[in-house]
DSSP file (Angstrom, degrees, kcal/mol; ACC not computed):
  #  RESIDUE AA STRUCTURE BP1 BP2  ACC     N-H-->O    O-->H-N    N-H-->O    O-->H-N    TCO  KAPPA ALPHA  PHI   PSI    X-CA   Y-CA   Z-CA
    1    1 A X              0   0    0      0, 0.0     2,-0.1     0, 0.0     0, 0.0   0.000 360.0 360.0 360.0 121.8   39.3   25.7    2.0
    2    2 A X        -     0   0    0      1,-0.1     2,-0.5     0, 0.0     0, 0.0  -0.443 360.0-108.1 -90.2 164.8   36.9   24.8   -0.8
    3    3 A X        -     0   0    0     -2,-0.1     2,-0.8     2,-0.0    -1,-0.1  -0.806  24.7-141.7 -93.5 130.7   33.8   22.6   -0.6
    4    4 A X        +     0   0    0     -2,-0.5     4,-0.1     1,-0.1    -1,-0.0  -0.842  19.2 179.9 -96.0 110.6   34.1   19.2   -2.3
    5    5 A X        +     0   0    0     -2,-0.8     2,-0.2     2,-0.1    -1,-0.1   0.359  50.2 105.2 -91.0   5.1   30.8   18.3   -4.0
    6    6 A X  S    S-     0   0    0      7,-0.1     7,-0.2     1,-0.1     2,-0.2  -0.571  82.2-106.1 -83.6 149.3   32.1   15.0   -5.2
    7    7 A X     >  -     0   0    0      5,-1.4     4,-1.6    -2,-0.2     5,-0.1  -0.525  30.7-126.6 -69.4 143.2   31.0   11.7   -3.6
    8    8 A X  T  4 S+     0   0    0      1,-0.2    -1,-0.1    -2,-0.2    -2,-0.0   0.844 100.2  34.2 -64.6 -35.5   33.8   10.4   -1.5
    9    9 A X  T  4 S+     0   0    0      1,-0.1    -1,-0.2     3,-0.0    -2,-0.0   0.885 128.8  28.7 -89.5 -41.0   34.0    6.9   -3.0
   10   10 A X  T  4 S-     0   0    0      2,-0.1    -2,-0.2     0, 0.0    -1,-0.1   0.597  88.6-136.5 -99.9 -12.6   33.1    7.3   -6.6
   11   11 A X     <  +     0   0    0     -4,-1.6     2,-0.4     1,-0.2    -3,-0.1   0.911  46.6 157.1  55.3  46.3   34.3   10.9   -7.2
   12   12 A X        -     0   0    0     -5,-0.1    -5,-1.4    -7,-0.1    -1,-0.2  -0.831  37.8-129.9-100.9 140.2   31.2   11.8   -9.2
   13   13 A X     >  -     0   0    0     -2,-0.4     4,-2.2    -7,-0.2     5,-0.2  -0.402  26.6-108.2 -79.7 164.2   30.1   15.4   -9.5
   14   14 A X  H  > S+     0   0    0      1,-0.2     4,-2.7     2,-0.2     5,-0.2   0.875 120.9  54.9 -60.0 -38.1   26.6   16.5   -8.8
   15   15 A X  H  > S+     0   0    0      2,-0.2     4,-2.0     1,-0.2    -1,-0.2   0.871 107.6  49.2 -66.6 -35.5   26.0   17.0  -12.6
   16   16 A X  H  > S+     0   0    0      2,-0.2     4,-2.1     1,-0.2    -2,-0.2   0.908 112.0  48.4 -67.7 -41.6   27.1   13.4  -13.3
   17   17 A X  H  X S+     0   0    0     -4,-2.2     4,-2.5     1,-0.2    -2,-0.2   0.922 111.7  49.7 -63.1 -44.3   24.8   12.1  -10.6
   18   18 A X  H  X S+     0   0    0     -4,-2.7     4,-2.3     1,-0.2    -1,-0.2   0.874 109.1  52.1 -63.3 -37.6   21.9   14.1  -11.9
   19   19 A X  H  X S+     0   0    0     -4,-2.0     4,-2.0     2,-0.2    -1,-0.2   0.909 110.3  48.6 -64.7 -41.9   22.6   12.8  -15.5
   20   20 A X  H  X S+     0   0    0     -4,-2.1     4,-2.5     2,-0.2    -2,-0.2   0.918 110.9  50.4 -63.2 -44.0   22.5    9.3  -14.2
   21   21 A X  H  X S+     0   0    0     -4,-2.5     4,-2.5     1,-0.2    -2,-0.2   0.899 109.3  51.3 -61.8 -40.9   19.2    9.9  -12.3
   22   22 A X  H  X S+     0   0    0     -4,-2.3     4,-2.4     2,-0.2    -1,-0.2   0.897 109.7  50.2 -63.6 -40.1   17.7   11.4  -15.4
   23   23 A X  H  X S+     0   0    0     -4,-2.0     4,-2.7     2,-0.2    -2,-0.2   0.925 110.9  48.7 -63.6 -44.4   18.7    8.3  -17.4
   24   24 A X  H  X S+     0   0    0     -4,-2.5     4,-2.4     2,-0.2    -2,-0.2   0.910 111.1  50.7 -61.8 -41.9   17.2    6.0  -14.8
   25   25 A X  H  X S+     0   0    0     -4,-2.5     4,-2.3     2,-0.2    -1,-0.2   0.922 111.6  47.6 -60.3 -45.6   14.0    8.1  -14.8
   26   26 A X  H  X S+     0   0    0     -4,-2.4     4,-2.3     2,-0.2    -2,-0.2   0.907 110.5  52.0 -63.4 -43.2   13.8    7.9  -18.6
   27   27 A X  H  X S+     0   0    0     -4,-2.7     4,-2.3     1,-0.2    -2,-0.2   0.920 110.2  48.3 -58.9 -45.0   14.4    4.1  -18.5
   28   28 A X  H  X S+     0   0    0     -4,-2.4     4,-2.4     1,-0.2    -1,-0.2   0.897 110.0  51.7 -65.5 -40.0   11.6    3.6  -16.0
   29   29 A X  H  X S+     0   0    0     -4,-2.3     4,-2.0     1,-0.2    -1,-0.2   0.909 110.7  49.0 -61.2 -41.3    9.2    5.7  -18.1
   30   30 A X  H  X S+     0   0    0     -4,-2.3     4,-2.3     2,-0.2    -2,-0.2   0.887 109.4  52.2 -66.0 -39.2   10.1    3.6  -21.2
   31   31 A X  H  X S+     0   0    0     -4,-2.3     4,-2.1     2,-0.2    -2,-0.2   0.932 109.5  48.7 -62.3 -46.2    9.5    0.4  -19.2
   32   32 A X  H  X S+     0   0    0     -4,-2.4     4,-2.4     1,-0.2    -1,-0.2   0.894 109.9  52.9 -60.3 -38.8    6.1    1.6  -18.1
   33   33 A X  H  X S+     0   0    0     -4,-2.0     4,-2.2     2,-0.2    -1,-0.2   0.907 106.5  52.5 -63.4 -41.8    5.3    2.5  -21.8
   34   34 A X  H  X S+     0   0    0     -4,-2.3     4,-1.1     1,-0.2    -1,-0.2   0.909 112.5  44.9 -60.6 -42.5    6.2   -1.0  -22.9
   35   35 A X  H  <>S+     0   0    0     -4,-2.1     5,-2.6     1,-0.2    -1,-0.2   0.872 110.3  55.1 -68.8 -36.2    3.9   -2.5  -20.4
   36   36 A X  H ><5S+     0   0    0     -4,-2.4     3,-1.6     1,-0.2    -2,-0.2   0.889 101.5  58.0 -63.3 -39.3    1.2    0.0  -21.3
   37   37 A X  H 3<5S+     0   0    0     -4,-2.2    -1,-0.2     1,-0.3    -2,-0.2   0.860 110.7  42.3 -60.4 -36.4    1.4   -1.0  -24.9
   38   38 A X  T 3<5S-     0   0    0     -4,-1.1    -1,-0.3    -3,-0.2    -2,-0.2   0.286 117.1-116.9 -94.4  11.1    0.5   -4.6  -23.9
   39   39 A X  T < 5 +     0   0    0     -3,-1.6     2,-0.4     1,-0.2    -3,-0.2   0.892  70.0 132.5  58.2  46.6   -2.1   -3.3  -21.5
   40   40 A X      < -     0   0    0     -5,-2.6     2,-0.7    -6,-0.1    -1,-0.2  -0.990  53.2-142.2-129.0 135.4   -0.4   -4.7  -18.4
   41   41 A X        -     0   0    0     -2,-0.4     2,-0.0    -3,-0.1    -9,-0.0  -0.875  33.5-128.9 -91.9 117.3    0.3   -3.0  -15.1
   42   42 A X        -     0   0    0     -2,-0.7     2,-0.1   -10,-0.1   -10,-0.0  -0.342  11.9-128.3 -70.5 145.3    3.7   -4.3  -14.0
   43   43 A X     >  -     0   0    0      1,-0.1     4,-2.6    -2,-0.0     5,-0.2  -0.448  32.7-103.6 -77.3 162.9    4.3   -5.6  -10.6
   44   44 A X  H  > S+     0   0    0      1,-0.2     4,-2.6     2,-0.2     5,-0.2   0.890 124.9  52.2 -55.1 -37.3    7.1   -4.2   -8.6
   45   45 A X  H  > S+     0   0    0      2,-0.2     4,-2.7     1,-0.2    -1,-0.2   0.907 108.9  48.6 -67.3 -41.6    9.1   -7.4   -9.4
   46   46 A X  H  > S+     0   0    0      2,-0.2     4,-2.5     1,-0.2     5,-0.2   0.918 113.2  48.2 -62.9 -42.9    8.5   -7.1  -13.1
   47   47 A X  H  X S+     0   0    0     -4,-2.6     4,-2.6     2,-0.2    -2,-0.2   0.929 112.2  49.1 -62.1 -46.1    9.5   -3.4  -13.1
   48   48 A X  H  X S+     0   0    0     -4,-2.6     4,-2.8    -5,-0.2     5,-0.2   0.921 112.4  47.6 -60.2 -46.0   12.7   -4.3  -11.1
   49   49 A X  H  X S+     0   0    0     -4,-2.7     4,-2.2     2,-0.2    -1,-0.2   0.917 113.2  47.8 -64.0 -43.1   13.6   -7.1  -13.5
   50   50 A X  H  X S+     0   0    0     -4,-2.5     4,-2.0     2,-0.2    -2,-0.2   0.915 113.7  47.6 -63.6 -42.8   13.0   -4.9  -16.6
   51   51 A X  H  X S+     0   0    0     -4,-2.6     4,-2.6    -5,-0.2    -2,-0.2   0.937 112.5  48.2 -64.2 -46.8   15.1   -2.1  -15.1
   52   52 A X  H  X S+     0   0    0     -4,-2.8     4,-2.6     1,-0.2    -1,-0.2   0.866 109.0  54.4 -62.9 -35.7   17.9   -4.3  -14.0
   53   53 A X  H  X S+     0   0    0     -4,-2.2     4,-2.0    -5,-0.2    -1,-0.2   0.925 111.0  45.2 -63.0 -44.5   18.0   -5.9  -17.5
   54   54 A X  H  X S+     0   0    0     -4,-2.0     4,-2.5     2,-0.2    -2,-0.2   0.903 112.1  52.5 -63.6 -41.7   18.3   -2.5  -19.1
   55   55 A X  H  X S+     0   0    0     -4,-2.6     4,-2.2     1,-0.2    -2,-0.2   0.914 109.6  48.0 -63.1 -43.6   21.0   -1.5  -16.6
   56   56 A X  H  X S+     0   0    0     -4,-2.6     4,-2.4     2,-0.2    -1,-0.2   0.883 110.7  52.1 -64.4 -38.2   23.0   -4.6  -17.3
   57   57 A X  H  X S+     0   0    0     -4,-2.0     4,-2.0     1,-0.2    -2,-0.2   0.924 110.4  48.3 -63.3 -43.5   22.7   -4.0  -21.0
   58   58 A X  H  X S+     0   0    0     -4,-2.5     4,-2.3     1,-0.2    -2,-0.2   0.884 111.1  50.7 -63.8 -39.1   24.0   -0.4  -20.5
   59   59 A X  H  X S+     0   0    0     -4,-2.2     4,-2.4     2,-0.2    -1,-0.2   0.911 109.7  49.4 -66.8 -42.1   26.9   -1.6  -18.4
   60   60 A X  H  X S+     0   0    0     -4,-2.4     4,-2.1     2,-0.2    -1,-0.2   0.880 111.5  49.4 -67.0 -35.8   27.9   -4.1  -21.0
   61   61 A X  H  X S+     0   0    0     -4,-2.0     4,-1.8     2,-0.2    -1,-0.2   0.910 111.1  50.5 -64.9 -42.2   27.8   -1.5  -23.8
   62   62 A X  H  X S+     0   0    0     -4,-2.3     4,-0.7     1,-0.2    -2,-0.2   0.902 110.6  48.7 -62.3 -42.2   29.9    0.8  -21.6
   63   63 A X  H >< S+     0   0    0     -4,-2.4     3,-0.8     1,-0.2    -1,-0.2   0.904 110.2  51.3 -66.1 -41.9   32.5   -1.9  -21.0
   64   64 A X  H 3< S+     0   0    0     -4,-2.1    -1,-0.2     1,-0.2    -2,-0.2   0.841 109.4  51.0 -64.1 -32.8   32.7   -2.7  -24.7
   65   65 A X  H 3<        0   0    0     -4,-1.8    -1,-0.2     1,-0.2    -2,-0.2   0.602 360.0 360.0 -80.9 -11.1   33.2    0.9  -25.6
   66   66 A X    <<        0   0    0     -3,-0.8    -1,-0.2    -4,-0.7    -2,-0.1   0.483 360.0 360.0 -75.4 360.0   36.1    1.4  -23.0
């Protein structure tokens, strides 16, 4: 009996999950950099909105490429 390292619902491997986490980390770093350039410390809400906007853009690109 082998060990299943995939998530039960999405069937993602650990490496796929780690790749997604790295992308999210990079996106957040870029968002902070954008705010830094305009000399503003983002509120949690501003950060959340910027991140979600990027996430939606990535999803729409992914859907178009399918």
